[in-house]
C-alpha positions in Angstrom: 172.4 47.4 125.2 171.5 46.4 121.5 168.1 44.9 122.8 167.2 48.3 124.4 168.1 49.9 121.2 166.2 47.3 119.0 163.2 47.9 121.3 163.3 51.6 120.4 163.5 50.9 117.1 159.9 50.3 116.8 159.4 54.3 117.0 158.1 57.0 114.6 158.6 60.8 114.7 156.4 63.2 116.7 153.7 64.6 114.6 152.9 68.1 115.9 149.8 68.5 113.8 147.8 66.1 116.1 144.6 67.8 117.4 141.1 67.0 118.9 137.8 69.7 119.2 136.1 66.7 121.4 134.4 67.9 125.0 135.8 64.8 126.3 139.4 65.8 125.4 139.7 69.2 126.5 138.3 68.2 129.9 141.2 65.7 130.3 143.9 68.5 128.7 142.3 70.9 131.5 142.6 68.5 134.5 146.4 67.6 133.7 147.4 71.3 133.0 145.8 72.5 136.5 147.7 69.7 137.7 150.7 71.5 136.1 149.8 75.1 137.4 149.1 73.6 141.2 152.7 71.8 141.6 154.8 73.9 139.3 153.5 77.2 139.9 152.7 78.2 136.3 150.6 81.1 135.7 149.8 81.5 132.0 148.1 78.0 131.0 147.3 78.5 127.4 150.3 77.4 126.0 150.6 74.3 128.1 146.9 73.4 127.4 147.8 73.2 123.1 150.7 71.4 124.0 149.0 69.0 126.3 146.3 68.4 123.5 148.7 67.7 120.9 150.8 65.6 123.2 148.0 63.6 124.7 146.4 62.7 121.1 149.8 61.8 119.7 150.1 59.0 122.2 146.6 57.9 122.0 147.0 57.4 118.5 150.4 55.7 118.5 148.7 53.5 121.4 145.7 52.6 119.1 148.4 51.6 115.8 150.6 49.6 117.9 151.0 49.1 121.6 154.3 48.5 121.7 155.3 51.6 119.4 157.6 54.3 120.8 157.3 58.2 119.6 160.8 59.7 118.9 160.7 63.6 120.0 163.5 66.5 120.2 164.7 67.7 123.7 167.0 70.2 122.0 165.5 74.0 121.8 166.3 75.0 118.1 164.6 71.8 117.0 161.5 73.9 118.0 162.2 76.8 116.1 159.8 76.4 113.3 160.6 79.9 111.2 163.7 78.9 110.3 164.1 78.9 106.4 160.8 80.7 106.0 160.3 82.9 102.8 160.3 87.0 103.9 157.0 88.1 104.4 155.4 84.4 105.3 154.8 83.8 109.1 153.7 80.4 108.8 155.8 77.2 108.3 154.2 74.6 105.8 155.7 71.8 107.4 154.6 72.6 111.1 151.0 73.4 111.3 150.4 73.9 114.5 151.9 77.4 115.3 151.5 77.0 119.2 154.2 74.0 119.9 157.3 75.2 121.5 160.2 73.9 123.4 159.5 75.1 126.5 155.5 74.3 126.8 155.9 70.6 125.0 159.3 69.1 126.7 157.4 70.7 130.1 154.4 68.6 129.2 156.4 65.6 128.2 157.8 65.9 131.7 155.3 66.5 133.9 153.4 63.3 132.0 156.6 61.4 132.8 156.7 62.8 136.7 153.3 61.3 137.2 154.0 58.1 135.8 151.5 58.6 132.7 154.1 57.8 130.1 157.4 56.0 129.9 160.1 58.6 129.0 163.5 58.0 127.2 166.5 60.4 126.9 167.9 60.1 123.7 171.3 58.5 123.6 174.9 57.2 121.4 176.4 53.6 122.3 178.4 51.2 120.9 177.5 47.4 120.2 179.5 44.3 120.5 180.9 44.7 117.1 181.9 48.2 117.9 179.2 50.2 115.4 177.7 52.8 116.8 174.0 53.5 117.4 172.0 57.0 118.6 168.3 57.4 119.2 166.2 60.3 119.2 164.3 60.6 123.0 161.5 58.1 122.8 158.0 58.2 124.6 155.1 55.9 124.8 151.8 55.6 127.2 151.6 54.0 130.3 148.7 52.3 131.7 147.6 55.5 134.1 147.1 57.2 131.1 145.4 54.5 129.4 143.2 54.5 132.2 142.3 58.2 132.0 141.6 57.7 128.1 139.0 55.3 129.3 137.7 57.2 131.9 137.2 60.1 129.8 135.5 58.0 126.7 138.4 58.5 124.2 137.4 57.1 121.0 139.4 56.9 117.7 136.7 59.7 116.1 138.2 62.2 118.4 141.8 62.1 116.7 141.9 65.0 114.1 144.2 67.5 112.9 145.0 70.7 113.9 145.5 71.4 109.9 145.9 69.7 106.8 149.4 68.4 106.2 151.6 70.0 103.7 151.1 67.4 100.4 154.3 69.1 98.4 157.6 68.9 99.9 160.4 70.4 98.6 163.8 69.3 99.6 167.2 71.0 99.2 170.2 69.3 98.0 172.0 67.2 100.4 174.3 68.7 102.6 176.8 67.8 105.9 175.1 69.0 109.4 177.9 68.6 112.5 176.2 69.0 116.0 177.2 68.0 119.5 175.3 65.2 120.6 176.0 64.0 124.5 179.5 65.8 124.1 180.0 64.2 120.7 180.3 65.7 117.8 178.1 64.2 115.3 178.1 64.4 111.4 174.8 63.8 109.5 173.9 64.2 105.8 170.6 65.8 105.5 168.4 67.2 102.7 166.8 70.1 104.5 163.3 71.1 104.2 162.9 74.3 101.9 160.0 77.1 101.7 158.4 78.1 98.5 155.4 80.3 97.3 152.4 78.6 96.3 152.4 79.7 92.3 149.8 78.3 90.6 151.0 75.3 89.2 151.7 74.2 92.8 148.0 74.8 93.8 146.6 73.1 91.1 148.8 70.3 91.9 148.1 70.1 95.5 144.3 70.2 94.9 144.9 66.8 92.9 146.5 65.3 95.9 144.2 66.5 97.9 141.3 64.9 96.0 143.5 61.7 95.4 143.6 61.8 99.3 140.2 61.6 99.8 139.0 59.0 97.3 141.8 56.6 99.3 140.7 57.7 103.0 137.0 56.4 101.5 138.6 53.2 100.3 139.0 50.0 102.4 142.5 49.1 101.4 143.9 46.1 103.2 145.9 43.0 103.0 145.1 39.4 103.3 148.2 38.1 104.6 146.6 35.0 107.2 146.2 33.8 103.7 149.1 34.0 102.2 150.7 30.8 100.6 153.0 28.6 102.5 156.1 29.5 99.9 155.7 32.7 100.4 155.7 32.6 104.2 158.7 30.5 104.0 160.3 33.4 101.2 159.1 35.7 104.1 160.9 33.8 106.7 164.1 33.0 104.4 164.2 37.0 103.8 163.7 38.2 107.4 166.8 35.5 108.6 169.3 36.8 106.5 168.6 40.4 106.4 171.6 42.2 107.6 169.6 44.9 109.7 165.9 43.7 109.9 163.9 41.4 111.9 160.4 42.2 110.7 158.1 44.1 108.4 155.9 46.3 109.9 152.3 47.2 108.0 151.0 50.4 109.4 146.9 50.1 107.4 145.8 53.2 108.8 148.5 54.9 106.7 146.9 55.8 103.5 147.2 59.6 102.9 150.1 60.4 100.4 152.4 63.6 99.6 154.8 64.2 96.9 158.6 64.9 97.4 160.5 67.2 95.3 164.3 66.9 95.3 167.8 69.5 95.0 165.6 72.7 95.7 163.5 72.1 92.2 160.0 71.2 91.2 162.1 69.4 88.1 163.5 66.9 90.3 161.9 64.3 92.4 158.2 64.3 92.6 157.3 60.9 93.8 154.5 60.0 96.1 155.4 58.7 99.4 153.6 58.4 102.8 150.7 55.3 101.9 151.9 52.1 103.6 151.6 50.0 100.2 154.8 52.3 99.0 157.1 50.6 101.3 155.5 47.4 101.6 157.7 44.3 100.3 156.5 43.0 96.7 155.8 39.6 98.2 153.2 40.7 100.7 151.7 43.5 97.8 150.3 40.3 96.1 147.8 40.1 98.8 146.3 43.4 98.9 142.8 43.9 98.6 140.8 46.8 97.2 137.2 46.8 98.8 137.6 43.5 100.0 138.2 42.5 96.2 141.4 41.0 94.6 144.1 43.4 93.1 146.5 43.2 89.9 149.8 44.9 90.2 151.0 46.6 86.8 154.1 48.1 86.6 156.1 50.1 83.8 159.4 47.7 82.7 162.7 49.6 82.7 160.8 53.1 82.7 164.1 55.1 83.3 165.9 53.8 80.4 162.9 54.3 78.2 162.5 58.1 79.5 166.3 58.6 78.4 166.1 57.6 74.9 163.0 60.1 75.2 165.0 62.6 76.2 167.2 62.4 73.1 163.7 62.2 70.8 164.4 58.3 70.5 161.7 55.4 71.4 163.7 52.7 73.0 161.2 49.7 71.7 161.9 50.4 68.1 165.6 49.7 68.5 164.5 45.9 69.0 166.9 45.5 71.7 167.0 44.2 75.3 168.5 47.1 77.6 170.6 44.8 80.0 172.3 42.2 77.6 175.4 42.5 76.3 175.4 39.4 74.2 172.2 37.1 73.1 171.1 35.0 76.3 173.3 36.9 78.4 173.9 35.1 81.7 174.8 38.4 83.5 171.7 40.1 82.7 170.5 40.4 86.1 173.9 41.9 87.4 174.0 44.3 84.5 170.4 45.8 85.2 171.5 46.2 88.7 174.9 48.2 87.4 173.0 50.3 85.0 169.8 51.1 87.1 172.2 51.7 89.8 174.2 54.1 87.7 171.2 56.3 86.9 170.9 57.5 90.5 174.7 58.5 91.3 177.4 60.9 89.9 180.6 58.3 89.0 181.5 55.4 87.9 183.0 54.8 91.5 179.7 55.2 93.6 178.0 53.0 90.9 180.5 50.2 92.1 180.4 51.2 95.9 176.3 51.2 95.8 176.4 47.5 93.9 178.5 46.2 96.1 176.7 47.3 99.1 173.3 46.2 97.6 175.1 42.5 96.8 176.1 42.5 100.1 172.8 43.5 102.0 170.7 40.8 99.5 173.3 38.1 100.0 173.9 38.1 96.1 177.9 38.7 95.8 178.4 35.0 95.5 175.6 34.7 92.9 177.4 37.3 90.8 180.8 36.3 91.8 181.5 39.8 92.6 185.3 40.1 94.3 186.8 43.5 92.4 185.2 47.1 92.1 186.9 46.8 88.6 184.2 43.7 87.3 181.5 46.9 88.1 183.6 49.5 86.0 184.3 46.9 83.5 180.5 46.0 83.1 179.2 49.6 83.1 181.5 50.9 80.2 180.6 48.1 78.0 176.7 49.0 78.9 177.7 52.8 78.2 179.1 51.6 74.6 175.9 49.7 74.4 173.5 52.7 75.2 175.8 55.3 73.3 173.0 57.3 72.3 172.4 58.1 75.9 175.8 57.6 77.9 175.9 61.0 78.7 173.1 60.7 81.3 174.6 57.4 82.8 176.7 57.8 86.1 175.8 61.3 86.0 173.3 61.9 88.5 170.0 61.8 86.3 168.1 59.8 88.7 165.9 62.6 90.4 165.4 64.1 86.8 163.9 60.8 85.6 162.0 60.7 88.8 160.4 63.7 87.9 159.1 62.7 84.4 157.9 59.3 85.9 155.8 61.1 88.4 154.5 63.5 86.0 153.0 59.9 84.0 151.7 58.6 87.3 150.1 62.2 88.3 148.0 62.1 84.9 147.1 58.4 85.9 146.0 59.1 89.3 143.9 62.6 88.2 142.5 60.6 85.6 141.0 57.6 87.9 140.5 60.3 90.5 137.7 61.8 88.5 136.1 58.2 88.1 136.2 57.6 91.8 138.1 54.4 90.4 140.7 53.8 93.4 144.1 52.9 92.1 147.3 52.6 94.3 150.8 53.7 93.1 154.3 52.3 93.9 156.3 54.9 91.9 156.5 53.6 88.5 153.9 51.1 89.2 150.2 50.7 90.2 147.7 48.5 92.2 143.8 48.3 90.9 141.1 46.0 91.6 141.9 43.3 89.1 138.2 43.9 87.2 140.1 47.2 85.6 143.1 45.5 84.6 142.8 45.7 81.1 141.7 49.6 81.5 144.7 50.4 83.7 147.0 48.6 81.7 145.9 50.5 78.4 145.6 53.7 80.2 149.2 53.4 81.5 150.6 52.9 77.9 148.4 55.7 76.7 149.3 58.3 79.5 153.3 57.1 79.1 153.1 58.0 75.3 151.0 61.4 75.5 153.8 62.3 77.7 156.9 61.5 76.0 155.2 63.1 72.7 154.1 66.3 74.3 157.0 67.2 76.8 160.2 65.4 75.4 158.9 65.5 72.2 158.8 62.1 70.9 157.0 61.0 67.8 155.7 57.5 69.2 152.6 55.8 68.2 150.1 54.0 70.7 147.4 52.4 69.6 144.6 51.6 72.3 144.6 47.4 72.7 140.7 47.6 73.4 139.4 51.2 71.7 135.7 49.7 71.6 135.9 48.6 75.5 137.1 51.9 76.3 134.3 53.4 74.5 131.6 51.4 76.0 133.2 52.4 79.7 132.9 56.0 78.7 129.5 55.7 77.7 128.5 53.8 80.7 130.2 56.2 83.0 128.6 59.3 81.9 125.1 57.8 82.0 125.3 55.6 85.2 128.0 57.7 87.2 126.6 56.9 90.5 126.7 53.3 89.3 129.5 52.7 87.1 131.2 50.4 89.7 128.7 47.7 89.6 128.0 48.6 86.1 131.7 47.8 84.6 131.9 44.0 85.2 129.3 44.1 82.2 132.0 45.2 79.9 134.1 41.9 80.3 132.2 40.5 77.1 133.3 43.4 75.1 137.0 43.1 76.0 136.7 39.0 75.3 135.3 39.6 71.9 136.7 42.8 70.8 133.9 43.3 68.4 133.4 46.4 66.1 131.0 46.9 63.3 133.0 45.3 61.0 133.5 41.7 62.9 136.6 41.0 65.1 138.7 43.8 65.6 142.4 43.2 65.2 144.8 44.2 68.0 147.6 46.2 66.5 150.9 46.8 69.0 153.4 49.6 67.6 156.8 49.3 69.8 156.1 51.3 72.8 157.6 50.6 76.3 156.1 47.2 77.9 153.9 46.8 80.8 153.7 43.8 83.3 150.1 42.9 84.8 150.2 40.5 87.5 146.6 39.3 89.1 146.4 37.5 92.5 144.1 35.2 92.9 144.7 34.7 96.6 141.9 31.9 98.3 140.9 33.4 101.2 139.8 31.5 104.3 137.0 33.9 105.4 137.6 33.5 108.9 141.1 35.6 108.9 141.8 38.8 110.4 141.0 40.6 106.6 137.8 38.9 106.5 136.8 40.1 109.9 137.6 43.8 109.1 136.1 43.4 106.0 132.5 42.2 107.6 132.8 45.4 110.2 133.2 47.8 107.4 130.6 46.5 105.2 128.1 46.5 108.2 128.8 50.2 108.5 131.1 50.3 111.7 134.3 52.4 111.8 137.3 50.6 112.7 140.7 51.8 113.5 143.0 50.3 111.1 146.2 49.8 113.0 149.5 47.5 112.5 150.4 44.2 111.1 153.5 42.7 112.0 155.6 40.2 110.5 158.5 38.8 112.1 160.3 35.5 113.0 160.6 34.2 116.3 162.5 31.2 117.9 160.1 28.6 120.2 161.9 25.5 121.5 164.9 26.0 119.0 162.2 25.9 116.1 162.2 29.1 113.9 158.5 30.3 112.8 156.8 33.4 111.2 155.0 35.1 113.5 151.8 37.6 112.0 150.2 39.7 114.7 147.5 42.2 113.6 
């Protein structure tokens, strides 16, 4: 039974916003719904046509992305009541853009395709494995060969896939709550953060415009990852992680998932706000090293301990001026790594007890309990008290559930960074508090990240921190180039390298003056591409002007003849 569940885990939730305006799609939909009318004595066909089109295009998109992938969907009627939670006077659900989707029509179309053998349809269930752990899953479906043949017969192609309306890019979720429901005659309780509707105030409208501008830039940018050319040591590390992971057998990267959205929490636009949705956000860090942008190598630049810095900023203090390591309780503390885990965990929970539980879970999942010599929760409690004493100025925020508020502040800094580079048509990829950019822009992004962080804590949090640009002359030159040659700036920017190297102004060599400000770490990856890998082939097609459908990359471990190895499928 667990093997069945494992196969069903390769799935994604249904997207009711999938659509097409292609004549070929309409012809196939008409044929299928005509069959339903004939066999099921259906009188009104319009509702079935809307739902059949969404269903067919969802199955087609899923098949192109990953032939083995299932689509999870609901067979419960109340899950199709999309008007629940709407604000009075608003008729459209912002999270479900297709108003034609209904339980009767959609599930009816699923059942008809299943009856004709066009799809594999598996009702949801709940069961226990050999160890007694409970598992459950929604109903699953995927295309069979007969439907694939129909797509070919009607000349389907990826360009036909569209959306009914642009998806909402600003998500507001409520506070976590317990929801109890009957599932297969069993009472099941789950914790959820419900979606909340809201009014589009001017600030929200402007925020959405910024996300849409950024998404358009990402859409016209080729963002890839050269996994074939990973170093052997990195492949060995990934294999080891997969072999020792508690509940993971593979990493899946969906190269087509490039659009982002923001999620705010606890019913407030002052909590959360981080960017989600794009494939690189959930990509393992060891794989992110091999990301390319428009075929070029990249650098990853991240803020070091931004949440600690923000907490001090909330008190009007600049943490670097204290000249202390946030995670050391003694000089050269051997437990620094454990201290860091405890303190950062405590920022996202409400109590000391929750901190200890979360730390132990993290240590179990990552097989580090032995490394940290963790045996009792009291060890974590004692360390946390010492860390509170060290950070006496901000102890009122520790283990008090401030995580979502801190996320709001770091998301505002990242929002400014995205806005700045979107206007310059320079794609950057964000992973919460870090950024990936083309290596040639590393120095500029590094400088801008420090500048925007300093500007934010000074303006929004009333700090008084000084930051002097490390490369002011180069930045000025960049601005002049872009003003004069905006259409060609991407090719002219490398000409600024001598300026960066020499740092010369009218008075001679320009001194580098660093005031105490947040540390930023930058890593440039110099991966050696074989030029015969899948990455190189995709890039060659795109440079030749061909549009390709970017599907999934699967990185998993396989056993053959008692030999375990890493398998990369793309």
